[in-house]
KEKE-3310 file (N, C-alpha, C; in steps of 0.2 Angstrom, whole numbers, plus 5000, padded with zeros to 4 digits):
npx = (5097:5115:5122:5136:5148:5151:5164:5178:5191:5204:5205:5196:5195:5198:5213:5219:5212:5217:5231:5230:5228:5238:5249:5257:5269:5263:5267:5257:5240:5225:5207:5193:5176:5158:5142:5125:5108:5105:5094:5091:5106:5108:5098:5084:5083:5082:5090:5099:5114:5118:5110:5119:5130:5128:5125:5137:5144:5140:5146:5160:5161:5159:5168:5180:5179:5181:5195:5201:5197:5206:5218:5220:5219:5228:5239:5237:5238:5251:5257:5252:5256:5248:5235:5224:5217:5203:5196:5203:5200:5186:5183:5192:5184:5172:5178:5181:5170:5163:5172:5170:5158:5159:5167:5158:5149:5157:5159:5145:5144:5151:5146:5135:5126:5124:5138:5146:5144:5146:5161:5166:5163:5164:5172:5187:5202:5210:5201:5193:5203:5206:5194:5192:5205:5204:5192:5197:5207:5199:5192:5202:5207:5193:5190:5200:5197:5183:5185:5193:5185:5175:5183:5187:5174:5164:5149:5144:5141:5132:5137:5152:5155:5152:5162:5173:5176:5175:5189:5197:5199:5206:5209:5212:5201:5190:5180:5170:5160:5151:5146:5136:5135:5124:5120:5115:5117:5130:5137:5143:5156:5160:5174:5177:5173:5181:5191:5184:5180:5192:5193:5183:5188:5200:5194:5188:5199:5210:5219:5231:5234:5237:5231:5237:5245:5235:5229:5237:5239:5225:5226:5235:5227:5216:5221:5227:5215:5208:5215:5212:5199:5197:5203:5195:5182:5185:5187:5173:5168:5173:5169:5155:5148:5155:5155:5140:5138:5137:5130)
npy = (5154:5152:5152:5160:5148:5140:5141:5147:5143:5130:5121:5111:5101:5087:5078:5071:5078:5090:5089:5082:5094:5102:5096:5090:5081:5069:5059:5051:5046:5050:5048:5059:5056:5062:5062:5067:5075:5072:5077:5089:5095:5097:5106:5102:5102:5115:5122:5127:5125:5117:5106:5104:5100:5090:5082:5080:5073:5060:5058:5058:5050:5038:5039:5039:5025:5019:5021:5016:5002:5001:5003:4991:4980:4983:4979:4967:4960:4962:4955:4941:4939:4939:4941:4953:4961:4962:4968:4978:4987:4990:4996:5007:5012:5015:5024:5035:5039:5043:5053:5063:5067:5070:5083:5091:5092:5099:5111:5117:5120:5131:5140:5147:5157:5157:5151:5160:5171:5165:5162:5175:5182:5174:5162:5153:5157:5147:5135:5142:5143:5129:5124:5133:5129:5115:5115:5124:5114:5103:5110:5112:5101:5095:5090:5082:5072:5068:5063:5052:5044:5042:5033:5023:5016:5021:5021:5009:5007:4997:4998:5001:4990:4982:4987:4985:4971:4968:4973:4968:4955:4944:4943:4932:4922:4917:4905:4901:4889:4882:4870:4860:4844:4839:4845:4857:4873:4882:4895:4906:4913:4924:4924:4929:4942:4952:4952:4957:4970:4974:4975:4984:4997:4998:5002:5013:5022:5037:5047:5037:5031:5019:5005:5001:5014:5023:5019:5021:5034:5038:5033:5040:5054:5049:5050:5063:5069:5063:5067:5081:5081:5076:5086:5097:5091:5090:5106:5109:5102:5106:5121:5121:5110:5103:5108:5107:5095:5083:5092)
npz = (5171:5176:5192:5198:5205:5224:5226:5219:5220:5219:5228:5233:5222:5217:5218:5207:5197:5198:5196:5182:5174:5177:5176:5187:5195:5204:5220:5225:5220:5222:5225:5225:5229:5227:5228:5222:5217:5202:5194:5201:5203:5188:5184:5181:5169:5164:5161:5147:5144:5155:5149:5138:5144:5150:5141:5134:5144:5143:5129:5134:5144:5136:5126:5136:5140:5128:5126:5137:5134:5121:5126:5135:5126:5116:5128:5130:5117:5115:5127:5125:5111:5101:5088:5090:5080:5075:5087:5091:5079:5081:5093:5089:5078:5085:5095:5086:5082:5093:5097:5087:5089:5103:5100:5092:5102:5111:5104:5105:5118:5118:5111:5118:5126:5139:5144:5138:5147:5159:5156:5155:5166:5178:5178:5181:5174:5171:5169:5158:5149:5148:5141:5129:5122:5119:5111:5101:5095:5091:5082:5074:5067:5062:5051:5048:5058:5055:5042:5045:5054:5044:5034:5042:5042:5050:5046:5039:5022:5009:4997:5000:5004:4993:4984:4992:4993:4978:4975:4985:4986:4990:5002:5019:5028:5040:5050:5064:5073:5085:5095:5106:5115:5113:5100:5099:5092:5101:5098:5086:5077:5066:5059:5046:5044:5049:5040:5029:5033:5034:5021:5017:5024:5017:5004:5007:5010:5005:4994:4991:5002:5016:5026:5037:5039:5042:5052:5062:5061:5065:5078:5085:5083:5090:5104:5107:5105:5116:5125:5125:5126:5137:5148:5145:5149:5163:5165:5164:5173:5185:5184:5184:5190:5203:5214:5217:5220:5232:5241)
capx = (5105:5118:5126:5144:5147:5152:5171:5182:5198:5206:5207:5192:5195:5201:5221:5219:5211:5223:5236:5229:5228:5245:5253:5260:5271:5262:5270:5252:5237:5219:5201:5187:5168:5153:5134:5121:5102:5106:5091:5093:5112:5106:5091:5080:5082:5079:5097:5103:5120:5118:5108:5124:5135:5125:5125:5144:5148:5139:5152:5166:5162:5159:5176:5186:5179:5185:5202:5204:5198:5212:5225:5220:5219:5237:5243:5234:5242:5259:5258:5250:5260:5243:5231:5217:5215:5196:5194:5206:5197:5181:5186:5195:5179:5168:5181:5183:5162:5164:5177:5166:5152:5160:5168:5152:5145:5159:5157:5138:5145:5154:5140:5130:5126:5125:5145:5150:5144:5152:5167:5168:5163:5167:5176:5195:5207:5213:5196:5192:5208:5206:5189:5195:5209:5200:5187:5202:5210:5195:5189:5208:5206:5187:5190:5203:5192:5178:5188:5196:5178:5172:5187:5185:5168:5158:5145:5145:5136:5132:5142:5158:5156:5153:5168:5179:5176:5177:5197:5202:5196:5211:5211:5209:5197:5187:5172:5169:5153:5151:5140:5135:5135:5117:5119:5113:5121:5133:5140:5146:5161:5162:5179:5179:5171:5188:5194:5177:5179:5198:5192:5178:5192:5204:5191:5186:5204:5211:5226:5236:5235:5236:5227:5242:5248:5229:5228:5242:5236:5220:5227:5237:5220:5213:5226:5228:5208:5204:5218:5208:5191:5198:5205:5189:5178:5188:5185:5167:5164:5176:5166:5148:5145:5158:5153:5135:5137:5138:5128)
capy = (5156:5147:5156:5157:5142:5144:5142:5149:5141:5123:5117:5106:5099:5080:5079:5069:5081:5096:5086:5082:5100:5106:5091:5089:5076:5067:5053:5046:5048:5050:5049:5059:5055:5066:5060:5072:5075:5075:5082:5096:5098:5100:5111:5099:5101:5122:5127:5125:5125:5111:5100:5101:5098:5083:5076:5079:5070:5055:5055:5060:5042:5033:5039:5036:5018:5016:5022:5011:4996:5000:5003:4985:4977:4982:4977:4958:4958:4961:4949:4935:4940:4938:4946:4956:4967:4966:4970:4986:4991:4989:5002:5013:5014:5020:5031:5040:5042:5047:5058:5068:5070:5076:5090:5094:5095:5107:5118:5120:5123:5138:5145:5146:5164:5156:5149:5165:5174:5162:5163:5181:5186:5171:5157:5153:5157:5140:5132:5144:5140:5122:5123:5137:5125:5109:5117:5126:5109:5099:5113:5113:5094:5093:5089:5075:5067:5066:5059:5045:5041:5040:5030:5016:5013:5024:5021:5004:5005:4992:5000:5001:4982:4979:4989:4980:4963:4969:4974:4965:4947:4938:4942:4927:4924:4910:4905:4895:4886:4880:4865:4857:4838:4837:4847:4862:4880:4887:4900:4906:4917:4925:4928:4933:4949:4955:4954:4960:4975:4979:4979:4991:5000:4999:5005:5019:5024:5042:5049:5032:5029:5012:5003:5003:5020:5026:5018:5023:5042:5037:5032:5048:5058:5047:5051:5069:5070:5060:5072:5089:5081:5075:5094:5101:5090:5091:5110:5111:5099:5110:5126:5122:5103:5099:5111:5106:5089:5082:5097)
capz = (5170:5181:5195:5202:5210:5229:5227:5212:5220:5218:5235:5234:5216:5217:5216:5200:5192:5198:5191:5175:5172:5180:5174:5192:5196:5212:5223:5225:5216:5227:5221:5230:5225:5227:5225:5223:5215:5196:5191:5204:5200:5181:5186:5179:5160:5161:5158:5139:5145:5159:5146:5135:5148:5152:5134:5134:5149:5139:5125:5137:5148:5132:5124:5141:5140:5122:5125:5140:5130:5117:5130:5136:5119:5116:5132:5130:5111:5117:5132:5123:5105:5097:5084:5091:5075:5075:5091:5090:5075:5082:5099:5086:5074:5090:5097:5081:5080:5098:5097:5082:5094:5108:5097:5089:5107:5116:5101:5105:5123:5117:5107:5122:5130:5147:5145:5137:5152:5164:5154:5155:5172:5184:5176:5182:5169:5170:5166:5152:5143:5143:5136:5123:5119:5117:5106:5095:5093:5088:5075:5069:5067:5061:5045:5048:5061:5050:5036:5048:5055:5039:5032:5046:5042:5055:5044:5033:5017:5003:4992:5002:5004:4987:4980:4994:4989:4970:4974:4990:4986:4992:5010:5022:5034:5044:5052:5070:5075:5092:5097:5113:5113:5110:5093:5098:5093:5108:5097:5080:5078:5059:5060:5041:5046:5050:5032:5025:5036:5031:5013:5016:5026:5012:4998:5009:5009:5001:4995:4992:5009:5017:5032:5043:5042:5042:5059:5067:5062:5068:5086:5086:5084:5096:5109:5107:5106:5122:5131:5125:5129:5146:5150:5145:5153:5170:5167:5165:5180:5190:5184:5185:5193:5206:5220:5217:5222:5239:5247)
cpx = (5108:5123:5133:5143:5152:5160:5174:5189:5198:5206:5203:5191:5200:5207:5223:5218:5215:5228:5235:5230:5234:5250:5258:5262:5270:5265:5264:5246:5229:5213:5196:5181:5163:5146:5129:5114:5103:5102:5090:5099:5111:5099:5086:5079:5080:5085:5100:5108:5122:5116:5115:5129:5135:5125:5132:5148:5145:5146:5159:5167:5163:5167:5181:5185:5182:5192:5204:5204:5205:5217:5224:5221:5226:5240:5241:5239:5249:5261:5257:5252:5253:5239:5224:5216:5207:5194:5197:5203:5190:5181:5188:5188:5174:5171:5181:5175:5162:5166:5173:5161:5154:5164:5164:5148:5150:5158:5150:5140:5146:5151:5136:5130:5127:5133:5148:5150:5148:5159:5171:5168:5165:5172:5183:5197:5210:5207:5194:5197:5209:5201:5190:5200:5208:5197:5192:5206:5205:5191:5195:5209:5199:5187:5194:5198:5187:5180:5190:5188:5175:5176:5187:5179:5165:5152:5147:5139:5137:5137:5148:5159:5157:5160:5175:5181:5177:5186:5199:5199:5201:5212:5207:5206:5193:5181:5172:5164:5154:5145:5142:5135:5127:5116:5118:5117:5123:5135:5143:5151:5162:5169:5183:5177:5176:5191:5189:5178:5186:5197:5188:5183:5196:5201:5189:5194:5206:5218:5232:5238:5234:5233:5231:5245:5241:5226:5231:5241:5230:5222:5230:5232:5216:5215:5226:5220:5207:5208:5214:5202:5192:5198:5199:5183:5179:5187:5179:5164:5167:5171:5159:5145:5148:5156:5145:5133:5140:5136:5121)
cpy = (5153:5153:5154:5153:5145:5146:5143:5146:5133:5120:5112:5102:5091:5082:5076:5074:5088:5094:5085:5088:5104:5102:5091:5082:5074:5060:5049:5049:5047:5052:5051:5059:5059:5061:5065:5070:5077:5080:5090:5100:5101:5104:5109:5100:5109:5125:5124:5123:5118:5105:5098:5099:5091:5078:5075:5074:5063:5053:5056:5052:5037:5034:5037:5027:5015:5017:5017:5002:4995:5000:4994:4979:4976:4980:4968:4956:4957:4956:4942:4934:4937:4944:4948:4962:4968:4968:4977:4990:4994:4995:5007:5015:5018:5024:5036:5044:5046:5052:5065:5070:5074:5083:5094:5097:5100:5112:5121:5123:5129:5142:5149:5154:5163:5156:5155:5169:5172:5165:5171:5186:5181:5166:5156:5155:5151:5135:5135:5142:5134:5121:5126:5132:5120:5110:5119:5120:5105:5103:5113:5105:5092:5089:5082:5070:5064:5061:5052:5041:5039:5033:5023:5015:5015:5021:5015:5003:4999:4994:5000:4993:4979:4978:4984:4974:4961:4968:4971:4958:4941:4939:4935:4929:4916:4910:4899:4893:4879:4875:4863:4848:4835:4841:4854:4868:4882:4894:4901:4913:4917:4929:4932:4939:4954:4956:4958:4968:4978:4980:4984:4998:5003:5002:5012:5023:5030:5044:5042:5031:5021:5010:5005:5009:5026:5025:5020:5032:5043:5038:5038:5053:5056:5051:5058:5072:5070:5067:5079:5087:5081:5081:5098:5100:5092:5101:5113:5109:5104:5118:5126:5116:5102:5102:5110:5099:5088:5088:5093)
cpz = (5178:5184:5196:5207:5218:5230:5220:5212:5219:5223:5236:5227:5218:5213:5210:5194:5191:5194:5187:5173:5173:5179:5179:5191:5204:5213:5223:5222:5221:5223:5226:5227:5230:5225:5226:5218:5207:5195:5195:5201:5193:5180:5182:5172:5159:5159:5151:5140:5151:5154:5141:5138:5150:5146:5132:5137:5146:5135:5129:5141:5141:5128:5130:5142:5134:5122:5130:5138:5126:5121:5134:5132:5118:5121:5132:5124:5113:5122:5127:5114:5100:5092:5087:5086:5075:5080:5092:5084:5076:5089:5094:5081:5078:5092:5093:5080:5086:5099:5093:5087:5099:5106:5095:5096:5112:5111:5102:5113:5122:5116:5112:5127:5137:5147:5144:5143:5157:5163:5155:5163:5178:5182:5178:5176:5166:5165:5160:5147:5142:5138:5129:5118:5116:5111:5099:5091:5089:5082:5071:5065:5065:5056:5044:5053:5058:5046:5038:5050:5049:5034:5036:5048:5048:5053:5037:5027:5013:5000:4992:5002:4998:4983:4985:4993:4983:4971:4980:4990:4989:4999:5015:5027:5035:5046:5060:5071:5080:5094:5103:5110:5112:5102:5094:5097:5097:5105:5090:5081:5069:5059:5053:5041:5047:5044:5028:5028:5034:5023:5014:5018:5019:5005:5000:5009:5004:4999:4993:4999:5011:5025:5038:5045:5044:5050:5064:5066:5066:5077:5089:5088:5089:5102:5110:5108:5114:5128:5132:5128:5138:5151:5151:5148:5160:5172:5167:5170:5185:5190:5185:5188:5199:5214:5221:5220:5228:5246:5251)
residu = (UNK:UNK:UNK:UNK:UNK:UNK:UNK:UNK:UNK:UNK:UNK:UNK:UNK:UNK:UNK:UNK:UNK:UNK:UNK:UNK:UNK:UNK:UNK:UNK:UNK:UNK:UNK:UNK:UNK:UNK:UNK:UNK:UNK:UNK:UNK:UNK:UNK:UNK:UNK:UNK:UNK:UNK:UNK:UNK:UNK:UNK:UNK:UNK:UNK:UNK:UNK:UNK:UNK:UNK:UNK:UNK:UNK:UNK:UNK:UNK:UNK:UNK:UNK:UNK:UNK:UNK:UNK:UNK:UNK:UNK:UNK:UNK:UNK:UNK:UNK:UNK:UNK:UNK:UNK:UNK:UNK:UNK:UNK:UNK:UNK:UNK:UNK:UNK:UNK:UNK:UNK:UNK:UNK:UNK:UNK:UNK:UNK:UNK:UNK:UNK:UNK:UNK:UNK:UNK:UNK:UNK:UNK:UNK:UNK:UNK:UNK:UNK:UNK:UNK:UNK:UNK:UNK:UNK:UNK:UNK:UNK:UNK:UNK:UNK:UNK:UNK:UNK:UNK:UNK:UNK:UNK:UNK:UNK:UNK:UNK:UNK:UNK:UNK:UNK:UNK:UNK:UNK:UNK:UNK:UNK:UNK:UNK:UNK:UNK:UNK:UNK:UNK:UNK:UNK:UNK:UNK:UNK:UNK:UNK:UNK:UNK:UNK:UNK:UNK:UNK:UNK:UNK:UNK:UNK:UNK:UNK:UNK:UNK:UNK:UNK:UNK:UNK:UNK:UNK:UNK:UNK:UNK:UNK:UNK:UNK:UNK:UNK:UNK:UNK:UNK:UNK:UNK:UNK:UNK:UNK:UNK:UNK:UNK:UNK:UNK:UNK:UNK:UNK:UNK:UNK:UNK:UNK:UNK:UNK:UNK:UNK:UNK:UNK:UNK:UNK:UNK:UNK:UNK:UNK:UNK:UNK:UNK:UNK:UNK:UNK:UNK:UNK:UNK:UNK:UNK:UNK:UNK:UNK:UNK:UNK:UNK:UNK:UNK:UNK:UNK:UNK:UNK:UNK:UNK:UNK:UNK:UNK)
# end
């Protein structure tokens, strides 16, 4: 079982995390880092709750990197006035899949007796509220997250490709082959794959939607989902991990 951490206050929590939870307007942002023995901190796999939090941390970091990549691609496309549709679609597909994994993982955390005991006995009200609010948000939108993941080809089946190519045959696409002076292949870019992917997504769309509208909705789901994922992960880190790093 997991015991109560040394402190329940927030004085030792990094300012950027406190600002996230309390939506404080800070003149400056600072970061504090700690290092610890991961095996000891996570009780060498003996705690079911810590195991789930460890798994959730992987999904969170994946999602954080995917969201960062999407923001950078958007900024780059705006600056260069160019089309980065395939790169955007790649990270959107990965992000939706990761968001579904995080949703499922957080639900597992809340079902555990260890978590329920900590929530009832010693977790701060703010930490508990952030985890509960995030889980409720994800469960409310679970069906839509799964639908968007499937629509954006989270798994590309051969039947979807066949239907896409049958019904969306007029999409333009190219291919680039780079060779060195000696004739050896240096690289290959299958630019037409973007058109194939667009046809697969179009074939997966339901209720008469179009790719642009679904992309806009997927972006909204990703943004709000990441906000809740970050808030709940901060709460779990504060409640169960932070005090055990740097001892």
